[in-house]
C-alpha positions as CSV (number, residue, x, y, z in Angstrom):
1,M,4.1,44.4,-64.2
2,R,6.5,41.5,-63.7
3,G,5.8,38.1,-62.1
4,G,2.4,36.5,-62.6
5,G,0.6,39.6,-63.9
6,L,-2.0,41.8,-62.3
7,W,-4.5,39.1,-61.6
8,Q,-2.0,37.2,-59.5
9,L,-1.0,40.5,-57.7
10,S,-4.6,41.0,-56.7
11,Q,-4.8,37.5,-55.3
12,I,-1.6,38.0,-53.3
13,L,-2.7,41.3,-51.9
14,T,-6.1,39.9,-50.9
15,R,-4.5,36.9,-49.2
16,R,-1.9,39.0,-47.3
17,L,-4.6,41.4,-46.0
18,S,-6.8,38.5,-44.9
19,Q,-3.9,36.8,-43.1
20,S,-2.7,39.9,-41.3
21,Q,-2.9,39.6,-37.5
22,P,-4.6,42.4,-35.4
23,L,-1.3,43.4,-33.8
24,H,0.3,43.9,-37.2
25,R,-2.5,45.8,-38.9
26,K,-1.7,49.3,-37.5
27,P,2.0,49.2,-38.7
28,F,0.9,47.7,-42.0
29,A,-1.8,50.4,-42.5
30,A,0.7,53.1,-41.6
31,A,3.3,51.8,-44.0
32,A,0.6,51.4,-46.7
33,A,-0.6,55.0,-46.1
34,A,2.9,56.3,-46.4
35,A,3.5,54.5,-49.6
36,E,0.2,55.7,-51.0
37,T,1.3,59.3,-50.6
38,Q,4.3,58.7,-52.8
39,L,2.1,57.4,-55.7
40,K,0.8,59.5,-58.5
41,K,-3.0,59.6,-58.8
42,T,-5.1,60.0,-61.9
43,A,-7.8,62.6,-62.2
44,L,-10.3,59.8,-61.5
45,Y,-8.8,58.6,-58.2
46,D,-11.5,59.9,-55.9
47,F,-14.1,58.6,-58.4
48,H,-12.6,55.1,-58.2
49,V,-12.6,55.1,-54.4
50,E,-16.2,56.3,-54.3
51,H,-17.2,53.3,-56.5
52,G,-15.5,50.8,-54.2
53,A,-12.2,50.3,-56.1
54,K,-9.4,48.3,-54.6
55,M,-6.4,50.6,-55.3
56,V,-2.9,49.1,-55.7
57,P,0.5,50.5,-56.7
58,F,1.3,50.1,-60.4
59,A,4.2,51.7,-62.3
60,G,4.3,54.5,-59.7
61,W,0.6,55.1,-59.8
62,S,-2.3,54.3,-57.5
63,M,-4.6,52.3,-59.8
64,P,-7.8,50.4,-59.4
65,I,-7.2,46.6,-59.7
66,Q,-10.8,45.8,-59.3
67,Y,-14.2,47.1,-58.1
68,K,-17.0,45.3,-56.3
69,D,-17.3,42.7,-59.0
70,S,-14.7,39.9,-59.1
71,I,-12.0,39.9,-61.8
72,M,-13.6,36.8,-63.3
73,D,-17.0,38.5,-63.5
74,S,-15.6,41.8,-64.8
75,T,-13.7,39.9,-67.6
76,V,-16.9,38.2,-68.8
77,S,-19.0,41.4,-68.4
78,C,-16.6,43.3,-70.7
79,R,-17.0,40.6,-73.4
80,Q,-20.7,40.4,-73.1
81,N,-21.5,44.1,-72.6
82,A,-18.7,46.6,-72.1
83,G,-16.2,47.9,-69.6
84,L,-14.8,51.3,-68.8
85,F,-11.1,51.5,-67.8
86,D,-9.0,54.3,-66.5
87,V,-5.7,54.0,-68.3
88,S,-4.5,57.6,-67.6
89,H,-1.2,56.2,-66.1
90,M,-0.1,55.6,-69.7
91,C,1.8,58.4,-71.5
92,G,0.4,60.1,-74.5
93,L,2.5,62.3,-76.6
94,S,2.6,64.1,-79.9
95,L,5.5,64.5,-82.3
96,T,5.2,67.5,-84.6
97,G,7.1,69.1,-87.4
98,R,7.7,68.5,-91.1
99,D,10.3,65.7,-90.3
100,C,8.4,63.9,-87.5
101,V,7.7,60.9,-89.7
102,P,11.3,60.2,-90.9
103,F,12.4,60.9,-87.3
104,L,10.1,58.3,-85.8
105,E,10.9,55.7,-88.5
106,R,14.5,55.7,-87.2
107,L,13.1,54.4,-83.8
108,V,10.3,52.0,-84.7
109,I,9.6,49.1,-87.1
110,A,6.4,50.5,-88.6
111,D,6.0,52.0,-92.1
112,V,4.8,55.3,-90.6
113,A,5.0,57.1,-93.9
114,G,2.7,54.5,-95.5
115,L,-0.1,55.2,-93.0
116,R,-3.1,57.2,-94.2
117,D,-3.8,60.3,-92.3
118,G,-6.0,59.5,-89.3
119,T,-4.9,55.8,-89.1
120,G,-2.5,54.0,-86.8
121,T,-0.8,50.7,-86.0
122,L,0.9,48.8,-83.2
123,T,4.7,49.2,-83.4
124,V,7.8,48.5,-81.4
125,F,10.6,50.8,-80.4
126,T,13.8,48.8,-80.9
127,N,17.4,49.1,-79.6
128,E,20.6,48.6,-81.4
129,R,20.4,44.8,-80.8
130,G,16.9,44.5,-82.2
131,G,15.3,44.1,-78.8
132,A,12.1,45.8,-77.7
133,I,12.4,49.0,-75.7
134,D,8.6,49.2,-75.7
135,D,5.5,48.6,-77.8
136,S,3.2,51.5,-78.7
137,V,0.2,52.4,-80.7
138,I,1.1,55.2,-83.0
139,T,-1.3,57.3,-85.2
140,K,-0.4,59.4,-88.1
141,V,-2.7,62.3,-87.6
142,K,-1.2,64.0,-90.6
143,D,2.3,64.3,-92.2
144,D,3.5,66.8,-89.5
145,H,1.7,65.3,-86.5
146,I,2.1,61.8,-84.9
147,Y,0.2,60.8,-81.8
148,L,1.4,57.9,-79.7
149,V,0.8,56.2,-76.4
150,V,3.6,54.4,-74.5
151,N,3.4,52.2,-71.4
152,A,3.4,53.7,-68.0
153,G,6.2,51.5,-66.7
154,C,8.4,52.5,-69.7
155,R,7.6,56.2,-69.6
156,D,10.9,57.4,-68.2
157,K,13.2,55.3,-70.4
158,D,11.0,55.9,-73.5
159,L,11.0,59.6,-73.1
160,A,14.8,59.6,-72.5
161,H,15.3,57.5,-75.6
162,I,13.1,59.6,-77.8
163,G,14.5,62.8,-76.4
164,A,18.2,61.8,-76.9
165,H,17.6,60.8,-80.5
166,M,15.5,63.9,-81.1
167,E,18.3,66.2,-80.0
168,A,20.8,64.4,-82.3
169,F,18.3,64.5,-85.2
170,K,17.7,68.3,-84.7
171,A,21.4,68.9,-84.5
172,K,21.7,67.6,-88.0
173,G,19.0,70.0,-89.2
174,G,15.9,67.9,-88.7
175,H,12.6,69.7,-87.9
176,V,10.8,67.9,-85.1
177,G,9.3,68.7,-81.7
178,W,7.1,67.1,-79.1
179,H,4.5,67.6,-76.5
180,I,3.7,65.2,-73.6
181,H,0.0,65.2,-72.9
182,D,0.2,65.3,-69.1
183,E,-2.8,67.6,-69.2
184,R,-5.0,64.8,-70.5
185,S,-6.5,61.6,-69.1
186,L,-7.1,58.4,-71.0
187,L,-10.2,56.2,-70.8
188,A,-10.7,52.9,-72.6
189,L,-14.3,51.8,-73.4
190,Q,-14.2,48.2,-74.6
191,G,-16.8,45.6,-75.5
192,P,-19.8,45.1,-77.9
193,L,-21.7,47.9,-76.3
194,A,-18.8,50.4,-76.6
195,A,-19.9,51.9,-79.9
196,P,-23.6,52.2,-79.2
197,V,-23.0,53.8,-75.8
198,L,-20.3,56.2,-76.9
199,Q,-22.6,57.2,-79.8
200,L,-25.0,58.6,-77.2
201,V,-22.4,61.3,-76.2
202,T,-21.1,62.4,-79.6
203,K,-22.7,63.7,-82.8
204,E,-20.0,62.1,-85.0
205,D,-21.1,58.9,-86.8
206,L,-19.0,56.2,-85.2
207,S,-20.2,53.5,-87.7
208,K,-17.8,55.2,-90.2
209,M,-14.8,54.9,-87.9
210,Y,-13.0,51.6,-88.2
211,F,-10.3,49.7,-86.1
212,G,-7.1,51.7,-86.0
213,E,-8.6,55.0,-87.0
214,F,-8.3,58.3,-85.2
215,Q,-10.4,61.4,-84.9
216,M,-10.4,64.7,-83.0
217,L,-14.0,65.4,-82.0
218,D,-16.3,66.5,-79.3
219,I,-17.5,63.9,-76.9
220,N,-19.9,64.9,-74.1
221,G,-19.2,68.6,-75.1
222,T,-15.4,68.2,-74.7
223,H,-12.7,68.2,-77.4
224,C,-11.2,64.6,-77.4
225,F,-8.7,62.4,-79.2
226,L,-10.5,59.2,-80.1
227,T,-8.8,56.0,-81.4
228,R,-10.7,52.9,-82.2
229,T,-8.4,50.5,-80.5
230,G,-7.9,48.7,-77.2
231,Y,-6.1,46.0,-75.2
232,T,-8.9,43.5,-74.8
233,G,-9.5,42.0,-78.3
234,E,-13.0,43.5,-78.3
235,D,-14.3,46.4,-80.3
236,G,-13.7,49.6,-78.5
237,F,-12.1,53.0,-78.1
238,E,-9.4,54.9,-76.2
239,I,-10.5,58.4,-75.4
240,S,-7.9,61.1,-74.6
241,V,-9.9,63.8,-72.7
242,P,-8.7,67.0,-70.9
243,S,-8.2,65.8,-67.3
244,E,-10.7,68.4,-65.8
245,H,-13.5,66.7,-67.9
246,A,-12.5,63.1,-67.3
247,V,-14.8,62.4,-64.4
248,D,-17.8,64.0,-66.1
249,L,-17.1,61.9,-69.2
250,A,-16.9,58.7,-67.1
251,K,-20.1,59.5,-65.4
252,A,-21.9,60.3,-68.7
253,I,-20.8,56.9,-70.2
254,L,-22.0,55.0,-67.2
255,E,-25.3,56.8,-67.0
256,K,-26.0,56.5,-70.7
257,S,-25.4,52.8,-70.6
258,E,-28.2,52.3,-68.0
259,G,-26.0,50.0,-65.9
260,K,-24.7,47.8,-68.8
261,V,-21.2,49.4,-68.8
262,K,-19.2,48.5,-65.7
263,L,-16.1,50.1,-64.3
264,I,-13.3,47.6,-64.7
265,G,-9.8,47.6,-63.1
266,L,-6.4,46.5,-64.2
267,G,-6.9,42.9,-63.0
268,A,-9.5,42.1,-65.5
269,R,-7.7,44.1,-68.1
270,D,-4.8,41.7,-67.7
271,S,-7.1,38.7,-68.1
272,L,-8.7,40.2,-71.2
273,R,-5.4,41.0,-72.9
274,L,-4.1,37.5,-72.2
275,E,-7.2,35.9,-73.7
276,A,-6.6,38.1,-76.7
277,G,-3.0,36.9,-77.0
278,L,-1.6,40.4,-76.5
279,C,1.8,41.1,-75.0
280,L,2.4,42.7,-71.6
281,Y,5.7,44.6,-71.7
282,G,8.0,43.4,-68.9
283,N,6.5,39.9,-69.1
284,D,6.1,38.9,-72.7
285,M,8.4,41.5,-74.2
286,E,11.8,42.7,-72.9
287,Q,14.8,44.6,-74.2
288,H,16.4,41.3,-75.3
289,V,13.4,40.1,-77.2
290,T,13.0,41.0,-80.9
291,P,9.7,41.7,-82.6
292,V,10.2,38.6,-84.7
293,E,10.6,36.4,-81.7
294,A,7.6,38.0,-80.1
295,G,5.4,37.1,-83.1
296,L,5.1,40.7,-84.3
297,T,6.6,40.2,-87.7
298,W,3.3,41.5,-89.2
299,A,4.1,44.9,-87.6
300,I,7.3,45.3,-89.7
301,G,6.2,47.2,-92.8
302,K,7.0,45.8,-96.2
303,R,9.1,48.9,-97.1
304,R,10.9,48.7,-93.8
305,R,11.8,45.0,-94.5
306,A,13.4,46.1,-97.7
307,E,15.1,49.3,-96.6
308,G,15.7,48.8,-92.8
309,G,16.8,52.1,-91.4
310,F,15.6,51.5,-87.8
311,L,17.7,50.6,-84.8
312,G,18.6,46.9,-84.7
313,A,17.5,46.4,-88.3
314,D,20.4,44.1,-89.2
315,V,19.5,41.7,-86.4
316,I,15.8,41.8,-87.1
317,L,16.1,41.4,-90.9
318,K,18.5,38.5,-90.5
319,Q,15.9,36.8,-88.3
320,L,13.2,37.4,-90.9
321,E,15.4,35.6,-93.4
322,E,16.8,32.8,-91.3
323,G,14.2,32.4,-88.6
324,P,14.5,33.4,-84.9
325,P,16.0,31.1,-82.2
326,V,12.9,31.3,-80.0
327,R,9.2,32.1,-80.6
328,R,6.3,33.3,-78.6
329,V,3.5,30.8,-78.5
330,G,0.2,30.1,-76.7
331,F,-0.6,27.1,-74.5
332,F,-3.6,25.2,-73.1
333,S,-2.5,23.3,-70.0
334,S,-3.8,21.0,-67.2
335,G,-3.2,21.3,-63.5
336,P,-2.8,24.7,-61.7
337,P,-2.8,27.8,-63.9
338,P,0.8,28.5,-65.2
339,R,2.5,31.6,-64.0
340,S,5.3,33.8,-65.3
341,H,8.7,32.0,-65.2
342,S,7.2,28.5,-65.1
343,E,9.6,26.1,-67.0
344,I,8.5,24.5,-70.2
345,V,10.0,21.1,-71.0
346,S,9.6,18.7,-73.9
347,G,8.3,15.1,-73.6
348,T,11.8,13.9,-73.0
349,G,12.4,16.4,-70.2
350,E,14.5,18.9,-72.2
351,N,14.1,22.5,-71.2
352,I,12.6,24.3,-74.2
353,G,11.4,27.6,-72.8
354,E,9.6,29.6,-70.2
355,V,6.1,30.9,-69.5
356,T,5.8,34.7,-69.6
357,S,2.1,35.1,-68.8
358,G,-0.6,32.7,-67.7
359,G,-3.7,32.2,-65.7
360,F,-7.2,30.7,-65.7
361,S,-9.4,32.1,-68.5
362,P,-12.6,33.5,-67.2
363,C,-14.3,33.1,-70.6
364,L,-12.9,29.8,-71.7
365,K,-12.9,28.2,-68.2
366,K,-9.5,26.6,-68.7
367,N,-5.8,27.4,-68.2
368,I,-4.1,29.6,-70.8
369,A,-0.6,30.8,-71.1
370,M,2.0,32.3,-73.4
371,G,5.7,32.0,-73.4
372,Y,8.8,31.5,-75.5
373,V,10.0,28.1,-76.8
374,K,12.9,27.0,-79.0
375,S,12.1,27.1,-82.7
376,G,11.0,23.7,-83.8
377,F,8.7,23.3,-80.7
378,H,6.4,26.2,-81.7
379,K,4.0,24.5,-84.1
380,P,0.3,24.3,-82.9
381,G,-0.4,20.8,-81.4
382,T,3.1,20.3,-80.1
383,E,2.9,18.6,-76.7
384,A,5.0,19.8,-73.8
385,K,5.0,19.9,-70.0
386,I,4.8,23.0,-67.8
387,V,6.5,22.7,-64.5
388,I,4.7,24.3,-61.5
389,R,6.1,24.0,-58.0
390,G,8.2,21.1,-59.0
391,K,5.5,19.1,-60.7
392,S,5.0,18.7,-64.5
393,Y,1.6,19.2,-66.1
394,D,0.5,18.4,-69.6
395,A,0.3,21.3,-72.1
396,A,-0.1,21.8,-75.8
397,V,0.9,24.7,-78.1
398,T,-2.1,26.4,-79.5
399,K,-2.8,29.3,-81.8
400,M,-3.5,32.8,-80.4
401,P,-5.7,34.7,-79.7
402,F,-7.3,32.3,-77.3
403,V,-10.6,34.2,-77.6
404,P,-11.5,35.4,-81.1
405,T,-11.0,39.2,-81.6
406,K,-13.9,41.3,-82.6
407,Y,-12.3,44.4,-84.1
408,Y,-14.6,46.6,-86.1
409,R,-13.4,46.5,-89.7
410,P,-15.0,47.3,-93.1
411,T,-17.1,44.4,-94.4
C-alpha cells in the first residue's frame, strides 16, 4: 500500500462515503460492485462480511480493513489480549530439492544454510543494484525444503524473479523445484493471549516453540504449517491451513477465547506494525532502497558479509564498510500526524529526507513516523521539522520500535 498506509485509506473511504450525495450513490454503488467482482476473495470472505467487516481493495484482493470496532480500539485490543487476522492474500510457497538452499542464497541476504531445521528469519530479496525487491520471512524446514511467504502486492514480480533465476539455475544442473500454496489460507493470531488460546486447539506443547520456529502439526484436527512470528511486535503465530478448513479454524479460535480474541482488519495491522517499527513494502522499502539503508543490516548473515554471492552484494557490502548515504529512522512529532511523503527538514530548513509511514499511535497516544534521512541526521535525539500541508512541526529522531516487542524467546 502506498500513500499514508491502510489506516489513512480507511479514513478516506469513510469520509468519501459519508460525503456522497443521494443522486450520486447509485452510480457509485454500481461502480463499486463492478470493481468488487474483479477482486480476488479469500476463503474467509463471507465470514468477514457476516462479522460486519468493511471490505476494501488491497493488492488485487477484497480484504477487511476493520470490523465493528474502531482501528484505534482494535490496535489496543491486540496488545492487551489478542487479535485474529486473515492474511491469506499473502503468497506462501515451498522450494524443494537438494539445491534449494544454495539457490535461494543467490537471491537473498540471509545465511539460509546456517539456519537450524525448523527455524526461520526475515530476509530481503535484492536486485543487481542492491535494492529490495521484497522482504520475506523464510523458514528452513530441512535441507531440501524452504518455506517462505512473500507480500501480496509483490507476488507477480517475486514469482517472475524467482522463476527466471530458477530456470537458469536448473539449466546449469541445479536441482530445485517449487510449489505455490494457493490451496492454503493464512491466519495470524497475535497478542499475549495468542499462545494460551491456540494451545486449546492443538495437542503440541507450544511453550517449547520459540520466536522464529516452525512446525507442521495438527491444529483443530487439520494439518497446518505453524510459524511463531508476526507483523505486530507481539508474541503470536502465522497458521497456514488448507483453505477448506480456514473458516472452521477461525471460528474455533474465537470460540475458545470466550470473546477475548477479536477479529482485526488490515487497518489496525498497519498501526501495529508501525508501532513495532516494521517496514511496509511500497512505503518503507522500495527497489532503490538497500537493506543497509532500511536498517536491516542485522539480517545480513555473517558468512554472507564475508562471502557475498547474492544479487547486489557489491553495493551492499560497500555500504556496510563505508556507511549508507541515507538511513531509516523513527520520529516523534507534534502537530497533525505525519503521512507518507511529508518532507523532513533540518533546523536550518535544509531538506534532509522524507517520511515513509506515519500516524497517531493508538497505544502511545502520540504521533509516530518513520522515514529516511541523510546520514549524519540519523542519531536519536536529533531535532528536525516535518512539513505537513506547508507548515513545519517539531520532530525528533527516536529509536524503534516505538512500542517494545514481546517476542517469545528462551529465557
